[in-house]
N, C-alpha and C positions, 0 to 999 in steps of 0.2 A: 505494498499500501504508498510506502514511502515515497517511490518513485511516480506515483501518481497525483493528478491535481485534486489537493483539498479544498473546500468548496463550502462556504457557510453563505444557508440559504434561510427565508425565512420560513416556517413552518407548512406556509400552502405551497413556496416556490419549489420544496424539498418535493412535492408528491409529481415534480415532471420527470423524475427516476422510475416512475412506476412504468409510463406507456414507452420510455427510452429503452426499458430493459424488456419488454413485450416485444418491440420493434426489434430489437436484435437478437433473441431469443428464434422469432418468427423468421430473421434471414438465414438463419444456420440450415432450416430445413431443404430438403432437397428439393422439393414444391412450394413456396412460403406463400401466402394469402398478397404480401406486398417486401418488395428486397429491399433492404436498407441498410447496406454496408456502410453507413455513416453511421448509423446507431449503434455498430457495433463496435465502430473507430470508438465510438464516446465513451460506451463503457469499457472497454479497456482501459481509457486513459482517466477517470475518473474513480475519484475515489467515494464509495455511497455503500450505504447498510444494507448490503443482498439480504439479508435476513429478512428486514421491513420492507424494501420496496420491490427485491429483486425475482419474487415468488407467487406464487397462487394461482389459482384457476382462472382467474379474471383476464389472465395474459392476453389469451385468443380472443375476449369478449373486446377488450381494448384493442386490439389489429383489428379487429374486423370493422369497429368504430371507426379508426382510421382510416380504414380502407371505403368505408363509403363515404366521407367526407371526400377523399383523394377522388372516386367516380364523380363527386358531384363539382370538384374546381375543375376537374378534366375537361367537364361538359360545358360549363363557364367558358372556358380557353378557347373550348373548339368554335364558340359563338363570337367570343371577344376576344382574339389570342394577344392584342395589346393593352388589355382592360388591367385592374388595379386589382390585388387581392391583399385584403389584410390579416396577418392571422393572430389575432386576439389571445393573448396569454400563451405566445409561443413554446412558451418553456426550451426544452432543446428539441422541438421537431425539425425535422429535414422533409416539409413537407413541400420548400421548393424544389429541393433536388430530385423529387421524386415525379414533380408534375412541369417540370420550368421548359417551355415552349421556344425557349430564345425570344420571345419579345414580352412578356407579361411585366408588369411593374408590381413590386412586393413591399411588404412594409412587416417587420416583424416584431410586435409589440409586446412589453412585458416589462415587469418593476425592475427598476435599477439592479439587485442583485443578480438576477437573472441575465439582464440585459451584458452584465460584465461576465457573467462566464462564459454565454455566449461568445462575446467577441475575441475567448481565448481560441476559438473552435471554428467561426464564422467572420466573413469579411465583407463588410459595405460594396457594391456596386453601383453602376450607372443604374442598374434595374431596381435593386436589392438594398433594403435598408433597415437596420435595427434603429427602434425608436424603444426608449428606456421613458414610462409613465405608467400611471393608472389607466384603466377602461375607461373610468370615469374622471379623465382629466381632460381638457377640452384641446389640447395643444395639439396630440397627436392627429386630431380631428382637421386640424388645420394644414399640416404638413401631408395628411393624406389627400386632401381636397384640390392640391398642388398637384397631382399626378391625375393620368389621363382616367375619366372613365371608361366604360360601365364600371362599377365596384362590386366587390365579393369580399362580405366579412365572414370567417370561420372563427366560433368559440368552441373549440373542443375541451373538454373536461376542465372547463376555465369558471364558467357564472354560477356554477352550482356553489362554490363558495362562496358567492356574496347572497349578501340577504335579499331578499325579493323586491324591496323598495330600489338596490341600487341595480338590480338587475334592470328592472322597466328604464331606471334613469338612461340606462347607459345604452339600453336598445333603441328609446326614445330618440334619445341624441343623434341616431345612427340616422333614423328616418328623418329626421326634421332635416337634417343638414345634407342628404345622400337618397335624395327619393327616390330613385330606382334601384336602390342597393339591393343586390342579394344578400341574406342571411343565412348562415346555418349554424345549428347548435343542438347540443343534446341537453334533454330535460329527463329528471329522475322521478316516480312517483313516489310519495311517504313513505311506504314499505322496503322500498331500496334505501329512500336516505334514513332510515334506523336501524335497516342491515349495515349500511357504511360506518354508522357511528358505533355499532355494535365491534366491526373489523377493527375500527381504527384505534378503540382501546385494546383490544386483545392485542393488537401488533406494538401499541405506545406510538402509536402516528397521530401527533399533537392538531393535524389539521384536520379540523370535521366541514360536513358539509351545513351551508347555510339555506338552504332554497330546494325547496321541493315543490314539483310540478304535477300535476296527475294529469291536466290536457292542456297539451303545447296550443292548441287554438284558441286557448285562453288568452294567447299574446298578440291575437289579431287586433285586440280593442286596442293598441297602441301602433297602428296606422301599416301594421305588415299584414300579410295573406299568403295559409299556405299552397306551397307549390306540391310539395311532396312529404311522406313521412314514411319513415324505413324503422326496421328495427334489425340488431343483429342476424337473427334468427332470420327475416325476412327483408333481405337487402334487396337495393332496387335491380330490376330484371338484367341490366347488360352488366352488372357487377357480379352477380349469382354465375350465371353464364361464365365469367372467368373465372371462377375460382375452382380450388384444386378439389377431386372426387370424395375425400374424408369429408370436406366442409360440406358440399353440395348434399350430402348422403347424412350427416349428424346433424345439422342447422333444425330438420324438419324434427327429427327427434328431441333436441334441446328446447323448440319452441315452450311448450308446456311449462320449462323449469325457468328460462331466463326469458322468454318472447319480451315480456312487460317490464323486463327489468330496467330498461331504458328506452326513449322514443329518440330517433333523429329526425330533424324537421329543417325541410329547407325552403326559407321563406323570402317574400319577393313584396315590395313596398304595391299598397294596395292603389288599382289602376295602372301601374306599370306595366307594360306589354312583355310575355314571358318570352 
């Protein structure tokens, strides 16, 4: 561990190791859901608590969640190759590396300690920029507005750590500023919320979820319209056809157990053309 990067992160920020470790493990498979060699490189380079963040049956769920968001971003870029994608709460995600088409403009947004860590492994370019700040800040909205539209905002595994009033404030701010924006996020019902609190206590993980959402359609009151909804056991059809055979076989069997654990929703501002 002595030759690895030592990190000092806040409690919520530290949870970035959960999806990072899951992507690294998945990439080692012969036929992975997604390939992420950068994640494997980061896992080898950073000192983190593998007992706390690097194991668990939830890894497959996390990887499928990420793959669904990737598929939505790719579909957006197929229509708008030079548009702008904003990764909210980016952690050590490598979505840009997985979907970059050579034209997209990109912002990786996270809190200062996480962006400082990212800076050890990633660099800004003429199309990609790291921005330190909270999703509740307004400065990053000004930065994003300087880039070409249309816009796609991705918030994977991050809004659940904010109280509901802060979630609605953040989303309403995006809608007010970027009237035709696409927004992709994940929500968790109260039952999953309660299980997360139990698991976090068992593993001595200090970060606790702060927002439960039983019905993503309730967010339409903020000026968002549901375009597509998916779960990890029922991913979008285009992605489902590309999954390894083991997943196509196992997902229907897993649906009664984890099918309602989380929902992934793609929104667009009301009245904007799809």
